[in-house]
C-alpha positions as CSV (number, residue, x, y, z in Angstrom):
1,M,-66.9,-17.3,-125.1
2,K,-65.4,-14.7,-122.6
3,Q,-63.5,-16.4,-119.7
4,T,-63.9,-15.6,-115.9
5,L,-61.1,-13.8,-114.0
6,S,-60.4,-17.2,-112.3
7,E,-60.2,-19.1,-115.9
8,E,-57.6,-16.3,-117.0
9,I,-55.4,-16.3,-113.9
10,K,-55.2,-20.2,-114.8
11,R,-53.8,-20.1,-118.1
12,R,-51.2,-17.6,-117.5
13,R,-47.4,-18.2,-117.1
14,T,-45.6,-15.2,-116.4
15,F,-41.4,-15.7,-116.2
16,A,-37.9,-14.8,-116.8
17,I,-35.0,-16.4,-118.0
18,I,-31.6,-15.7,-116.0
19,S,-28.1,-16.6,-117.4
20,H,-24.7,-15.7,-117.0
21,P,-23.8,-13.5,-120.3
22,D,-23.3,-15.7,-123.3
23,A,-25.3,-18.7,-122.1
24,G,-27.9,-18.2,-125.2
25,K,-30.6,-16.3,-123.1
26,T,-32.1,-14.4,-126.0
27,T,-31.8,-17.2,-128.6
28,L,-33.6,-19.7,-126.0
29,S,-36.5,-16.5,-125.5
30,E,-36.7,-16.6,-129.3
31,K,-36.8,-20.1,-129.8
32,L,-39.5,-19.9,-127.2
33,L,-41.5,-17.5,-129.5
34,L,-41.1,-19.7,-132.6
35,Y,-42.3,-23.0,-130.5
36,G,-45.3,-20.9,-128.9
37,Q,-46.0,-19.6,-132.8
38,A,-45.3,-16.0,-131.8
39,I,-42.8,-15.9,-134.4
40,Q,-42.4,-17.9,-138.1
41,K,-38.9,-17.5,-138.0
42,A,-36.1,-17.1,-135.5
43,G,-33.5,-14.0,-135.9
44,I,-30.1,-15.6,-135.2
45,V,-28.2,-13.5,-132.5
46,T,-25.2,-12.2,-134.5
47,K,-23.1,-9.3,-135.7
48,K,-23.4,-10.7,-139.4
49,V,-25.0,-8.2,-141.5
50,N,-27.1,-10.3,-143.7
51,R,-29.1,-12.1,-140.6
52,S,-32.1,-10.7,-138.9
53,H,-32.1,-9.7,-135.6
54,T,-33.5,-11.3,-132.5
55,V,-36.9,-10.0,-132.2
56,S,-36.5,-9.1,-128.4
57,D,-33.6,-6.7,-129.1
58,W,-35.1,-3.7,-130.2
59,M,-32.1,-1.0,-129.7
60,D,-29.4,-0.5,-132.1
61,I,-26.8,-1.4,-129.4
62,E,-28.4,-4.6,-129.0
63,Q,-28.5,-5.5,-132.3
64,N,-25.1,-4.5,-133.4
65,R,-23.2,-6.3,-130.5
66,G,-25.6,-9.1,-130.2
67,I,-26.3,-8.7,-126.3
68,S,-29.8,-7.9,-124.4
69,I,-29.2,-4.8,-122.3
70,T,-32.4,-3.8,-121.6
71,S,-35.7,-5.8,-120.3
72,S,-38.6,-6.5,-123.0
73,A,-42.0,-8.2,-121.9
74,L,-43.3,-10.6,-124.9
75,Q,-46.2,-12.3,-124.5
76,F,-47.7,-15.4,-126.6
77,D,-50.7,-17.7,-126.5
78,W,-50.1,-21.6,-127.3
79,Q,-52.4,-24.2,-126.8
80,G,-54.6,-22.3,-124.5
81,T,-52.0,-21.0,-121.9
82,C,-51.0,-17.2,-122.4
83,Y,-47.3,-16.7,-122.1
84,N,-45.6,-13.5,-120.3
85,L,-41.7,-13.7,-121.2
86,L,-40.2,-11.2,-119.5
87,D,-36.7,-11.1,-121.2
88,T,-34.1,-9.6,-119.1
89,P,-30.6,-7.9,-119.7
90,G,-27.8,-10.5,-120.8
91,H,-24.8,-8.3,-119.6
92,G,-23.5,-8.3,-116.0
93,D,-23.5,-4.6,-116.0
94,F,-27.2,-4.3,-115.8
95,S,-28.1,-7.0,-113.0
96,E,-30.3,-4.2,-111.1
97,D,-32.5,-4.1,-114.1
98,T,-32.8,-7.9,-114.1
99,Y,-33.4,-7.9,-110.3
100,R,-36.4,-5.6,-110.8
101,T,-37.4,-7.6,-113.5
102,L,-37.7,-10.9,-111.4
103,M,-40.0,-9.0,-108.7
104,A,-42.7,-9.3,-111.4
105,V,-42.4,-13.0,-112.5
106,D,-44.0,-16.3,-111.2
107,S,-41.2,-18.8,-111.9
108,A,-37.7,-18.5,-113.5
109,I,-36.1,-20.4,-116.1
110,M,-32.2,-21.0,-114.9
111,L,-29.8,-20.9,-118.3
112,I,-26.8,-23.0,-118.0
113,D,-24.1,-23.3,-120.5
114,C,-22.8,-26.9,-120.9
115,V,-19.3,-26.0,-121.6
116,K,-18.9,-23.3,-118.9
117,G,-21.2,-24.8,-115.9
118,V,-22.4,-22.9,-113.2
119,E,-21.1,-19.1,-113.6
120,P,-21.0,-16.0,-111.2
121,Q,-23.7,-13.9,-112.8
122,T,-26.0,-17.0,-112.6
123,I,-24.9,-17.5,-109.0
124,K,-26.4,-14.1,-108.0
125,L,-29.7,-14.2,-110.3
126,F,-30.5,-17.9,-108.6
127,K,-30.1,-16.0,-104.9
128,V,-32.8,-13.4,-105.8
129,C,-35.0,-16.3,-107.2
130,R,-34.6,-18.3,-104.1
131,E,-35.0,-14.9,-101.7
132,R,-38.0,-14.6,-103.5
133,G,-39.3,-18.1,-103.1
134,I,-40.0,-18.4,-107.1
135,P,-39.7,-22.1,-108.6
136,I,-36.8,-22.4,-110.9
137,F,-36.4,-24.6,-114.1
138,T,-33.0,-25.1,-115.5
139,F,-32.3,-25.7,-119.2
140,I,-28.8,-26.6,-119.8
141,N,-27.9,-25.4,-123.5
142,K,-25.4,-25.7,-126.1
143,M,-25.5,-29.8,-126.0
144,D,-24.3,-29.2,-129.3
145,R,-20.6,-28.8,-128.0
146,A,-18.3,-30.9,-126.0
147,G,-18.9,-29.7,-122.7
148,K,-18.8,-31.6,-119.0
149,N,-20.3,-34.3,-118.2
150,P,-24.4,-34.4,-117.4
151,F,-23.8,-36.0,-114.1
152,D,-20.7,-33.4,-113.4
153,L,-23.4,-30.6,-114.1
154,L,-26.0,-32.0,-111.9
155,E,-23.4,-32.3,-109.1
156,E,-22.4,-28.5,-109.8
157,V,-25.8,-27.6,-109.5
158,E,-26.5,-29.0,-106.5
159,D,-23.2,-28.0,-105.0
160,V,-22.7,-24.5,-106.0
161,L,-26.3,-23.7,-106.0
162,G,-27.3,-25.7,-103.0
163,I,-30.7,-27.2,-104.7
164,L,-31.7,-31.1,-105.4
165,A,-31.3,-31.2,-109.4
166,V,-33.4,-33.6,-111.0
167,P,-32.9,-34.5,-114.8
168,M,-36.3,-34.6,-116.5
169,T,-34.7,-35.4,-120.0
170,W,-31.3,-37.0,-120.6
171,P,-28.9,-35.9,-123.8
172,I,-28.3,-38.5,-126.8
173,G,-25.1,-38.9,-128.3
174,Q,-21.6,-38.4,-127.9
175,P,-20.2,-35.4,-126.3
176,G,-20.4,-32.4,-129.0
177,E,-22.9,-34.7,-131.3
178,F,-26.0,-33.9,-129.7
179,K,-28.9,-36.0,-131.2
180,G,-31.5,-35.6,-128.4
181,V,-33.4,-36.2,-125.6
182,Y,-34.8,-39.1,-123.6
183,D,-37.8,-38.0,-121.6
184,R,-37.8,-39.9,-118.3
185,Q,-41.3,-39.7,-117.6
186,K,-42.7,-40.8,-120.8
187,K,-40.1,-43.5,-121.4
188,E,-39.4,-41.9,-124.8
189,A,-36.5,-41.0,-126.9
190,L,-36.5,-37.6,-129.2
191,L,-34.4,-37.4,-132.1
192,Y,-34.0,-33.9,-134.0
193,E,-33.2,-33.1,-137.5
194,R,-31.4,-29.5,-137.8
195,T,-32.5,-27.0,-140.0
196,S,-31.4,-24.0,-141.9
197,G,-29.6,-21.8,-139.5
198,G,-32.3,-23.4,-136.8
199,Q,-35.0,-20.8,-138.2
200,W,-37.7,-22.8,-138.3
201,Q,-38.7,-25.9,-135.5
202,A,-36.8,-28.7,-135.6
203,P,-38.1,-32.1,-137.3
204,V,-38.6,-34.8,-134.2
205,S,-38.8,-38.6,-134.3
206,A,-40.0,-40.3,-131.2
207,G,-39.8,-43.4,-129.6
208,S,-39.4,-46.2,-126.9
209,L,-35.3,-46.8,-126.4
210,D,-36.5,-50.7,-127.4
211,S,-37.6,-49.4,-130.7
212,P,-36.0,-50.8,-133.8
213,Q,-36.3,-47.5,-135.6
214,M,-34.9,-45.4,-132.3
215,K,-32.0,-48.1,-132.2
216,Q,-31.3,-47.5,-136.1
217,L,-31.3,-44.1,-136.1
218,M,-29.0,-43.5,-132.7
219,G,-26.7,-45.9,-134.1
220,D,-25.4,-48.9,-131.8
221,S,-22.7,-46.9,-129.3
222,D,-25.1,-43.9,-128.8
223,H,-28.0,-46.6,-128.2
224,Q,-26.1,-48.3,-125.5
225,R,-24.9,-45.1,-124.1
226,I,-28.5,-43.9,-123.2
227,L,-29.3,-47.6,-121.8
228,D,-26.2,-47.3,-119.5
229,D,-26.9,-43.7,-118.3
230,M,-30.6,-44.3,-117.6
231,E,-29.7,-47.5,-115.3
232,L,-27.3,-45.2,-113.4
233,V,-29.9,-42.1,-113.2
234,E,-32.7,-44.4,-112.1
235,E,-30.4,-45.7,-109.7
236,L,-28.4,-42.8,-108.3
237,L,-30.7,-39.6,-108.6
238,H,-33.9,-38.7,-107.2
239,P,-37.0,-38.6,-108.6
240,F,-39.1,-35.6,-109.3
241,D,-41.2,-34.0,-106.5
242,E,-43.9,-31.4,-107.5
243,E,-44.2,-30.4,-103.9
244,S,-40.6,-29.6,-103.4
245,F,-40.1,-27.7,-106.9
246,H,-43.0,-25.4,-106.0
247,E,-41.3,-24.7,-102.6
248,G,-37.8,-24.2,-104.6
249,E,-36.3,-27.0,-103.3
250,L,-35.8,-28.6,-106.2
251,T,-35.1,-28.2,-109.9
252,P,-36.1,-29.9,-113.0
253,V,-33.4,-30.2,-115.2
254,Y,-33.6,-30.2,-119.0
255,F,-30.9,-30.4,-121.6
256,G,-30.9,-29.1,-125.2
257,C,-29.6,-26.9,-127.8
258,A,-31.5,-23.7,-128.4
259,I,-29.6,-22.9,-131.5
260,N,-30.8,-25.9,-133.2
261,N,-34.2,-26.1,-131.3
262,F,-33.3,-29.3,-130.2
263,G,-35.2,-30.2,-127.0
264,I,-37.4,-26.9,-127.0
265,D,-40.8,-28.2,-127.9
266,H,-40.6,-30.8,-125.0
267,F,-39.4,-28.4,-122.7
268,L,-42.2,-26.2,-123.3
269,E,-44.8,-28.7,-123.0
270,N,-43.1,-29.4,-119.8
271,F,-43.0,-26.0,-118.4
272,T,-46.7,-25.5,-119.2
273,R,-47.5,-28.3,-117.2
274,L,-45.4,-27.6,-114.0
275,A,-45.0,-23.5,-114.1
276,P,-47.4,-21.8,-111.4
277,C,-49.9,-19.2,-112.4
278,P,-50.2,-15.6,-110.9
279,A,-49.0,-15.9,-107.4
280,P,-50.5,-13.5,-104.6
281,L,-49.0,-10.3,-104.3
282,K,-47.0,-10.1,-101.4
283,T,-47.2,-6.8,-99.3
284,V,-45.6,-5.9,-96.2
285,D,-48.8,-6.4,-94.3
286,G,-49.9,-9.8,-96.1
287,V,-50.6,-10.9,-99.4
288,L,-53.6,-9.8,-102.1
289,A,-55.0,-12.9,-104.1
290,P,-55.1,-12.3,-108.0
291,D,-58.5,-12.6,-108.1
292,H,-59.5,-9.8,-106.2
293,K,-62.1,-7.6,-107.1
294,H,-59.9,-4.6,-106.9
295,F,-57.4,-4.0,-109.7
296,S,-53.6,-3.4,-108.6
297,G,-50.8,-3.4,-110.6
298,F,-47.0,-2.4,-110.2
299,V,-44.3,-0.4,-112.0
300,Y,-41.4,-2.8,-112.3
301,K,-39.7,-0.9,-115.3
302,L,-39.3,2.6,-117.1
303,Q,-38.0,2.9,-120.6
304,A,-37.4,5.8,-122.6
305,N,-37.4,6.4,-126.4
306,M,-38.6,2.4,-127.4
307,D,-39.8,3.7,-130.5
308,P,-38.2,6.8,-132.2
309,N,-41.4,7.7,-134.1
310,H,-43.0,8.3,-130.7
311,R,-40.3,9.5,-128.6
312,D,-42.4,8.8,-125.3
313,R,-41.4,6.8,-122.2
314,M,-43.1,3.9,-120.7
315,A,-43.9,2.7,-117.4
316,F,-44.0,-1.3,-117.5
317,I,-46.6,-2.6,-114.7
318,R,-46.9,-5.8,-113.8
319,V,-51.0,-6.7,-113.3
320,A,-51.1,-8.3,-109.9
321,T,-54.8,-8.3,-109.0
322,G,-58.0,-7.7,-110.3
323,V,-58.5,-7.0,-114.3
324,F,-56.8,-3.9,-116.0
325,E,-59.2,-2.0,-118.4
326,K,-58.2,0.8,-120.8
327,N,-59.4,4.5,-119.4
328,M,-59.9,3.0,-116.1
329,S,-59.3,5.3,-113.1
330,V,-56.7,4.2,-110.5
331,K,-54.9,5.9,-107.4
332,H,-51.5,6.5,-107.6
333,L,-50.4,5.5,-104.6
334,R,-47.1,7.2,-103.8
335,T,-48.9,10.8,-105.2
336,G,-52.1,10.3,-103.8
337,K,-53.3,11.1,-107.4
338,K,-56.2,9.9,-109.2
339,I,-55.2,9.2,-112.9
340,K,-56.6,7.8,-115.9
341,L,-55.0,5.1,-117.9
342,S,-55.7,6.2,-121.1
343,Y,-52.6,5.3,-123.1
344,S,-51.9,1.4,-122.2
345,Y,-50.0,-1.0,-124.8
346,R,-48.5,-4.5,-125.3
347,L,-45.2,-4.2,-126.7
348,F,-43.2,-6.8,-128.9
349,G,-39.7,-5.4,-130.0
350,Q,-40.5,-2.0,-131.4
351,K,-44.2,-3.1,-132.3
352,R,-46.8,-1.8,-129.8
353,E,-50.7,-2.5,-129.9
354,I,-53.5,-1.1,-127.4
355,V,-54.2,-3.1,-124.7
356,E,-58.1,-3.1,-123.8
357,E,-58.0,-5.8,-121.0
358,A,-55.5,-7.4,-119.1
359,Y,-55.3,-10.0,-116.4
360,P,-52.8,-11.0,-113.4
361,G,-49.4,-11.8,-114.8
362,D,-49.9,-9.9,-117.8
363,I,-47.7,-6.8,-118.3
364,V,-49.0,-3.4,-119.8
365,G,-46.8,-0.6,-121.2
366,L,-48.2,2.8,-120.1
367,V,-47.2,6.1,-121.0
368,N,-45.4,7.8,-118.7
369,P,-45.4,11.5,-118.6
370,G,-42.7,11.7,-116.1
371,L,-45.2,10.4,-112.8
372,F,-43.9,7.0,-112.5
373,H,-41.2,5.5,-110.3
374,V,-40.2,1.8,-110.2
375,G,-41.5,0.2,-107.5
376,D,-45.0,2.5,-107.7
377,L,-48.6,1.1,-107.2
378,L,-51.7,1.5,-108.8
379,T,-54.9,0.3,-107.3
380,T,-58.7,1.0,-107.5
381,G,-58.5,-0.3,-103.6
382,G,-57.1,1.1,-100.9
383,A,-53.5,1.6,-99.7
384,V,-51.4,-1.0,-100.0
385,N,-47.5,-1.3,-99.0
386,L,-44.9,-3.3,-101.1
387,P,-41.7,-4.5,-100.2
388,P,-38.7,-2.4,-101.5
389,F,-37.4,-2.8,-104.9
390,P,-33.4,-3.7,-105.0
391,R,-30.8,-1.2,-105.9
392,F,-27.0,-1.2,-105.6
393,A,-24.3,0.8,-104.6
394,P,-22.6,1.7,-107.8
395,E,-18.9,1.5,-108.2
396,L,-17.7,3.6,-111.1
397,F,-18.4,7.5,-111.3
398,S,-18.0,9.7,-113.8
399,R,-18.8,13.5,-114.3
400,V,-20.6,14.4,-117.8
401,Y,-19.8,17.5,-120.0
402,L,-21.9,18.5,-123.2
403,L,-19.7,19.4,-125.9
404,D,-22.2,21.6,-127.6
405,Q,-24.0,24.2,-125.2
406,M,-26.6,24.7,-127.9
407,Q,-27.8,21.6,-127.1
408,N,-28.2,22.1,-123.4
409,K,-31.9,21.2,-123.0
410,S,-32.2,18.1,-124.9
411,F,-29.3,17.2,-122.7
412,R,-31.2,17.8,-119.4
413,K,-33.6,15.8,-120.8
414,G,-31.7,13.0,-121.7
415,I,-29.9,13.1,-118.0
416,E,-33.6,12.9,-116.6
417,Q,-35.2,10.0,-118.9
418,L,-32.0,7.8,-118.8
419,G,-31.4,8.3,-115.0
420,E,-35.2,7.4,-114.2
421,E,-35.0,4.5,-116.7
422,G,-32.3,3.1,-114.5
423,V,-29.4,3.2,-117.5
424,V,-27.1,4.9,-115.0
425,Q,-27.5,6.7,-111.5
426,V,-27.6,10.7,-111.8
427,F,-26.1,11.9,-108.6
428,T,-25.2,15.8,-108.0
429,D,-22.0,17.5,-106.7
430,K,-23.4,20.6,-104.9
431,K,-20.3,22.0,-104.0
432,K,-19.3,22.0,-108.0
433,S,-20.6,25.1,-109.7
434,G,-22.9,24.6,-112.6
435,N,-24.3,21.6,-110.6
436,L,-22.8,19.4,-113.1
437,P,-24.6,15.8,-112.8
438,V,-22.0,12.7,-111.9
439,L,-23.5,9.5,-113.4
440,A,-22.9,6.4,-111.3
441,A,-22.8,2.9,-112.8
442,V,-22.2,-0.6,-111.9
443,G,-20.1,-1.3,-115.0
444,T,-18.5,0.2,-118.0
445,L,-21.5,-0.8,-120.3
446,Q,-23.8,1.3,-118.5
447,L,-21.6,4.3,-119.3
448,E,-21.1,3.3,-122.7
449,V,-24.7,2.8,-123.4
450,F,-25.5,6.4,-121.9
451,K,-23.4,8.2,-124.3
452,E,-24.6,6.3,-127.3
453,R,-28.1,6.7,-126.6
454,M,-27.7,10.4,-125.6
455,K,-26.1,10.8,-129.3
456,K,-28.5,8.7,-131.0
457,E,-31.9,9.8,-129.1
458,Y,-31.1,12.9,-127.9
459,R,-28.5,14.2,-130.4
460,C,-26.3,14.8,-127.5
461,E,-22.7,14.5,-127.9
462,C,-20.9,14.2,-124.5
463,R,-17.3,13.7,-122.7
464,L,-17.2,11.6,-119.9
465,E,-14.6,12.5,-116.9
466,P,-13.8,9.4,-114.6
467,L,-13.4,9.9,-111.4
468,E,-11.1,8.3,-108.7
469,Y,-13.8,6.6,-106.4
470,T,-15.0,3.3,-106.4
471,F,-16.9,2.3,-103.5
472,S,-20.0,4.2,-102.4
473,R,-22.7,4.2,-99.4
474,W,-25.8,6.0,-98.9
475,M,-25.5,7.9,-95.6
476,S,-28.1,8.2,-92.7
477,A,-27.9,12.0,-92.6
478,E,-25.8,14.6,-94.2
479,V,-22.6,16.4,-92.7
480,E,-22.4,19.7,-91.8
481,R,-19.0,19.7,-92.7
482,E,-17.7,17.5,-95.6
483,E,-14.2,18.8,-95.4
484,L,-13.9,17.2,-91.9
485,H,-14.1,13.5,-93.7
486,S,-12.0,12.1,-96.4
487,F,-14.7,10.9,-98.6
488,K,-16.7,13.1,-101.0
489,V,-20.4,13.6,-100.7
490,M,-22.9,13.5,-103.6
491,H,-26.6,13.5,-103.4
492,D,-28.8,10.8,-105.7
493,E,-32.3,11.9,-107.5
494,L,-34.3,12.1,-104.1
495,D,-31.4,14.2,-102.8
496,R,-30.3,11.7,-100.6
497,P,-26.7,12.3,-99.3
498,I,-24.3,9.1,-100.6
499,A,-20.5,9.1,-99.6
500,L,-18.1,8.1,-102.4
501,F,-14.9,6.4,-101.6
502,R,-11.5,5.8,-103.4
503,N,-11.3,2.0,-102.4
504,E,-12.6,-0.5,-100.2
505,W,-10.5,-0.1,-97.7
506,H,-10.9,3.9,-97.9
507,M,-14.6,3.2,-97.4
508,N,-13.8,0.9,-94.3
509,Q,-11.5,3.4,-92.6
510,C,-13.9,6.1,-93.0
511,I,-16.7,4.3,-91.9
512,A,-14.8,3.5,-88.8
513,N,-13.7,7.0,-88.1
514,A,-17.4,8.6,-88.8
515,E,-19.1,8.8,-85.5
516,G,-22.8,9.2,-85.6
517,L,-23.1,8.5,-89.1
518,E,-24.7,4.9,-90.5
519,F,-23.8,3.7,-93.8
520,F,-25.9,1.6,-96.2
521,P,-25.4,-0.5,-99.5
522,H,-28.8,0.4,-100.2
523,P,-30.7,3.4,-100.3
524,P,-32.0,4.3,-96.4
525,S,-35.4,4.3,-97.7
526,S,-35.6,0.9,-99.3
């Protein structure tokens, strides 16, 4: 029986995983897919050629390096709940892509390495979630290693991030000999068995702490240890409060080991119970309820060449209100154009399937003929203004040269499409003859990915010439005579002027001496 819009909304959970690089984010993503029965066998993130690659990593460079540098949208159904997992880049150079993805989720899982604790990239992404007011789960990973004491980890989360951390589970076993977790609410111990390479669900034994079977499986030492720990936890730590969690004041904490599948089943069950369903769409003027009669959806990501057989560009939209239907006509608010959404897909790695209908919280991939920009809103209703999407001032700049001029057409196409996608920002130097593009990036990996993708996807060999600048700021107006200033002026893809500086001291001096000009770390229009 077909469900109502309200029922479809209630059964959806749209979320992302945030972490510092190498905390195990892509592994956790795939293990959730494994337990959600979206895949039968997990592909370990590894450089070994005889292992399968992680399903959510579809790009060659991701599979070769064992890192995620794009955002994937993965949907799966489990026990009546529909999950939309927005996998995010695991490398710090692509934090802007991650920030944009966080605009499209209703909750987040903060992944922490038990050995390293709270790391810089995690802090940045946590702040974005906090600013957006979305609830945050905490999963402390790699408990099979000898890491920090669980009490110290909880204290670190509270001190560094300023949020109350309440353990929902507690690790069982000596440091480096992780056996399972104790569920504080059910008062139940869960002990796991390893499977070959962690490729299948881990068998689990469950029982109370006073069960002779549990005591035997744990061993006397680990059994006494969990009893002592629980006495301290119940005496010293705060109880869980669901209202505080949804208000972003408290994070429920779970312990586990994603690579061995320990604690994943329990976490997924708790996530389903506690995570919010799709929230109202926040606009400049207020909010729109997800069950609004008109469809609306916003573009949060662009991606080129996801499938070499298609060579098309995709725009990912988050359905915000109403019902999406294939072939529907909508208004593209930025341009005012009426468009028909004939080519709509759901993507799973490189696989794609046609989407006939989608509901709030769902992610739909639309073939992009060059019309869509990040932040665009599509609707069957009236005008709606969204808050700006984040964008950051780059710190690395390189002029890009094409080695074979016979490939100029492909070169220009690659520059345009990879710039639209946000792999790099593309600036132009109007003072330079030939209008050679300048690539701007937050980190070196972005430039490496640009070169690699230009070579593989556009058949263009490029040479990058680094420039001396390391800081940049958008400007409130053009400068009539650039030679009167000691900074370099370039223009972004919307022809907005941006000043480039050699270092932070140089930037501060120039800004102090530039009368009548304002400088911004983000584009003025956003």
